[in-house]
C-alpha positions, 0 to 999 in steps of 0.5 A: 747841733740844736735840734731846729738846724737838725730839723731844718737838715731833713727837711733840706735832703728829705730825711725823714725819722726821728731816731737816736741813731740816726740824729747821732749820725747826722750831727757827726756828719754836720760836724766832719763837713768842714774837715778834710778828714776822710769818712766811712759810713757803715750801714746795710743795704738799703738803709739810705748811706748815699744820702750822708756824703752828699750831706758832707759836701754840700756843708764842706768848704768844697761845695763848689768843686765836683762831687761824683758818686761811685758804685764801686761794686759796678764797674768791671775790674778790667775797667776800674783803675782806668774809671778811677785814675784815668788813662793815656791814649793807646794804653789799651785796645779801647783807649783811643783819646786819654782820660783824666779819671775820676781823681783828675776830673774832681779835683777840689771835690769830693768824690763818694765811694759807694761799696769800696769793700768790692774794689780789687786789692790792686786798686785798693793800693792805688787808692790808699797811695792817693789818701795818703799823698794825693798822688797817682799814676794814670793807666799806662802812663809814667807820670805822676799827678796830683789830686785834691779830693775829698773821700767818703766811702761806705760799705754794706760788707763786714771789712774786718771779716774781708781783712781776716780773709785777704779781701781787704787791705787793713792800712786802707780800712784805717785811712778811710776810716779816720770818722765813721758814721753807723748808720742804723737799719730800719728794724731799729728805728722804732717808729720811724719806721710809720712815719716813712710809710706815711710818706711812701703812701702819700706819695703814691697817692699823688702819683696815681690819684688813689685814695691813701692807705692808713694802718690799723693799730694791730698792722702797725705793731705788725709793721714794727715787729716785721724784721725789714732785710731790705730796710727803706728801699723794701719799706717803700716797694712794699708801700707801693704794692699795698697801694696798688693791689689792695682794695681796703684803703685801712689796712689791717694786720690780716692784708698785712700778712698778705705783703709780709710774714707775720714771723719772728725768724724770717726776713725774707719778703712774702710774695703778694699772692696771700695763698703763697706759702713758698719761701726764697732763698734769693731776689734771683728765685724770686724774679724766676717765679714772677717770670713763670708766671707772667709766662702762664698768664700770656699763654691763658690769653693766648688759648683765650683768644683761640677760643674766642676766635673759634667762637667767632668763627662758628656764628652765621654770616647773615646779615650782620655778624661781628669780628674780633679786630684786636686783642690788646692786651699788656704782658705784664698784666698792667692795663689800665681801666680806660683800655678795652681788652677787644674791639668788635667791628661789624662787616656787611654780608652779601646775603640781605636780611631778612625778618624770618631770622634772627642774627646771632651777635656776639657783642663785646659786653659777651666777650667779656662776660665769658672772659670774666667767667672763664677767668674766675673759674680758672682761678676757682672763684679768687678775683685778685687772680682773675682780675691779673689773668684778665690785666684788669683791676680788680676794681674794674673787675668786681663792677664786671661781675655786678654789670653781668649779674655773675654776683648772683649766681 
């Protein structure tokens, strides 16, 4: 395929990149699309393997038929056979009606079996029979049914290792692997990393009406040096984090290191906080740490609200006195700038005002000012942490500091 046709395909499927490995994978997919040969796509998680089967189906004679993408790893082992091959009415407790299964409803179409390496051994035997003869039997049935389905499979596991460990059938592997397609990891795609970053930065800027972030040369070198264990998915998430959390719009290497580690030997993503030195062995630990931080933030907000209420209760009730009516806080710390943290209303006191008495009025600005001061004190003057605790953006915090004269202290 010439370069003009290939660029047209990339535009149609929103594929960004010009590295040789990516172009080779796309060329193979386009060449094999006109056939009925089985295809096995191999690549790490997050590299974009799901694009290839969609492209193959759309460019094949089966494009008018059904296309289904099935994540084999997300279906419980007890129901995977029923999902794929269907079942007869009454074949198990919840089988109140019969089901054709994916192989039945995808007849004359294409099935994309993602994470095919996660299939149970018994299901692998059924799949092998369909690939070789086009025949299958529903769960609880006896009748042999026929189907004409094109199979495109994908995996991010080492199939040869799984075969040696008895977790995957060798004959099924060779049947699926008629045409292999290798999707390159992001770390091997060179300057495609920077092209993808610019695309994601532009998309997030348009979505949230923010100035688009750009990279300095030293930041670009750091991006190209990092190993990207989460591949394109990780790059997109990181670009969104920087776009939302960074005050700077021109990102240098020092700012970028707050989001990714500058370490040749690590493949672990960094936490957002620049002062964090922890390393995590799994995504689960990262989630637990985030939940702990959220809980701490909520507790701090509760203590702050209690303190404010005590201040209000200790104020004299002569004339007009403020009352904190409602504190609108977001437990996730994602409060927008146009939502105020507290609404202050005034109540009438039965005792009339006199010229000799002066009311001590705690207005809304006083509340915000006190909250801002205490948040900065608790976080050692770290403005990003203080803004996160208050549930406001860093820009809003900077504006408050200036308005309340706190920058002059």
